[in-house]
N, C-alpha and C positions, 0 to 999 in steps of 0.2 A: 483490539485483541491483545491480550497479554502475550508477550513474546520477547525472547532475547534475540538480539539480533546478532563480512569484514573485508583486500585489494589485490588484485592480481593483474598479470599482463594479459590483455586480451586484444584482439584485433579491433580496429576502429573502422567501420565502413559506413553504411547508410543508416538512415532513420529506420526504426523498426516498422514492420508491416502493421498498419493500423486496420484492425478489423472493422471498427467504426463504433460510433456511439450507440448505445442500446436505448431504444425508445419503445414504449408501449408494449413491453414484452410480458408474457405470462410466466407463471412460476416454473413451468416444466422445461422450457426451452428458450434459447435466445434467438431462434430462427426468425421469429416474427419481428425482431427488433434490430438485427444487424445486417449490414450490407457487406458481403464478402466478395468483393469484386475480383480479387486474385487469390482468395483463400484456398489453400490446399485442403484435402480431406483431413490431414493430420491437424492442421491449424484449427479447423472447424471443430474437430473432435475434442481438442484440448480446451477450447473456449467452452464447449458444452460441459466438459468435465468440471471446470472451475465454476461455471454457472451453477451447476448442481450443488457444488460444495458450498457456495455462498447461500443458496436458497435453503438448503437442508442442514448441513453440518455446522455452519457458522451461526445459524439462526434458531437451532433447536436447543432448549435447555439441557444441560448435562450436570452430573454430579460434580465433575471436575471443576466446574465454574459455579458451584453452589446453587445449582438449579436455575442458572441463568445461561443464556446463549454465549458462546465464546466471543462473538462479536454482535452485540445487540442491534447495531445500526446498519449492518451490512445489507440485509435484505431490503430495508427501507431505501437505501441509496440506489440499489439495483432497480427496484421497481419505479423509482423516480427518474430513471434515465441518467443517473449521475455517475455511472461506471463506464469506463472506456477500456477495451481490451486491446493489447498489443502482443505480437509474437515476434521474436528475433533470436538469432543465435549469438548476438552481441549484447552482453549485459550493459556495456558502457553506453549503449544507445538510450538507456533510461535517463542519462544526463540531459539529453535533448528534451525528453518528456518533462523533466523537472524545470528546464529553462523556458519552454514554450507553453506548458500546461497552465491551467487555471485552478490552483489547489482549493480555492474557495467554493468551487462548483462541482468538481469531478474528482473521483478516485480512479487512478490508472492502475490496471492490473496488467503487469508485464510478465508474459510467459516466456521463460528463457529456455530455448530449445537445445542449447549446447553447454551444459554445466561442466563438461570435461575441461573447459578452458580455465577454470579456477577450482582450487580445492575448497572444501567447506569453510576452512579458517580464512582463506583469502577472500571469499565472498563476504564473510562476516566483517573482516577488516575494511573491505571496500565500502560496505554499507555504513560502517561507523565513520569513515572519512567523509562520505557524502553528507552525513547528518551533521558534521561539524560545520559545514557550509551549506546549510539547508535551504536558504532563501524562502522560507515559509513552507517548504515541502519536507515531509518526513518519510523515510524509507524503512520498510519492514520486509524481510524476505526469508526464504528458506532454500538451502541447497539439498537436493535429494539424498546426499550421502552424509549430511550432518546428523549427529546423534539425536538432536531435537526433532528431526523429521519423523522420529518414531512416536512422538507425542500424539495423542489421539486427534487433536485438532488439525495437525498436518498429515498424519498418516492416512486420514480419510480422503486425502487428495489423490492417493495412489501414484505419487510421482516416482518414476523410474529413471528415465533418461531426460528429464526436464526439471527446471526449478521455477520459483515464482518470486516476484517482487511487487510490492504494493507501494505506490507513490501517492501519498495523501496529504491533506492540509494539516499542518502542525497545529493551527488554531482549532480546527475541528476535533482533532484527537485530544487536545488539551481540554476542550469543553466537554467532550464525552467522558474523559477521565474524571473531571470535577463532578459530573452528575453521578457516575458510577461509584464514587467514594461514599455516596449516601445510601448505597445498597450493600448486599452481601457479596458482591462480585469479587472483591479483593480479599475476602476473609480467608485466612490461612496462608496468604502469600508471604513467604519469608524474605526472599530476595527482591528488594524494590529498587535496586541500583539503576536499572534502565528507566524506571518511572521517574525517579528523582532527576536523572540526567535530562530526560525529555522535558520535565517541568522547568528546570533551570533554563534550558534552551528556549522554551516558549516564553518565559518571563522576559528574557533578554530581547527576544524578537518583538514582543509587545512594546517594550521601551524604545527600541530602535524605530519602529513604525510611528509611535507617538511623537518622537522628536522630529521625524521627517515631516509629519503633518504640521507641527508647530512652526517649523522653518518655512513651509509653504505658505502658511497663513501670514506670517510676519512679512515675507517677501511680497505677498499680495497686498498687504496693507501699505507697504512702502510705495508700491506702484500707484496706489490710489491716494 
């Protein structure tokens, strides 16, 4: 999904509430695929809201995206059970998701229930700082009071007192970007700063991983 994406002082407490991995769910509702052991009605409602956003708004072609969906792969990931929902009032809990998650298999949707802890600019700065030390995970998010929240792709979420953060595999995003370059998806996009930055980060990550693999192979050969 094309999006601009920043750090603030927030309290640090426990891991976010994990609603659970979605499995074998239909298009209309996550109820058949989530386990909400301690979910409140508000948490369940928010997950349903974001679920509908992924199935419909992110997956339907729009003129804004040159008759392509805003996020062509979102619904596919959801239906494949590769999306995990979290809710928490502490945005920094997403750092734990980044640390323990498996970015090659899952996209984590973090629903932030207390965006008053950061201003829109602070959230944007915080995301940028996290992406400088991404460890293979890339963060995209939106504060409900950020001007870009009025863009159609975010406005359809109807965020009022909550925000959203997506924790995704950098490699998967880079691969999707490469595929979409061969389509009309990016036609008319003037500001590609974020795309260039992410591509540079992805290339550096590939090089780092490649070197680590080479070292492991050399060490293994020495042992034998």
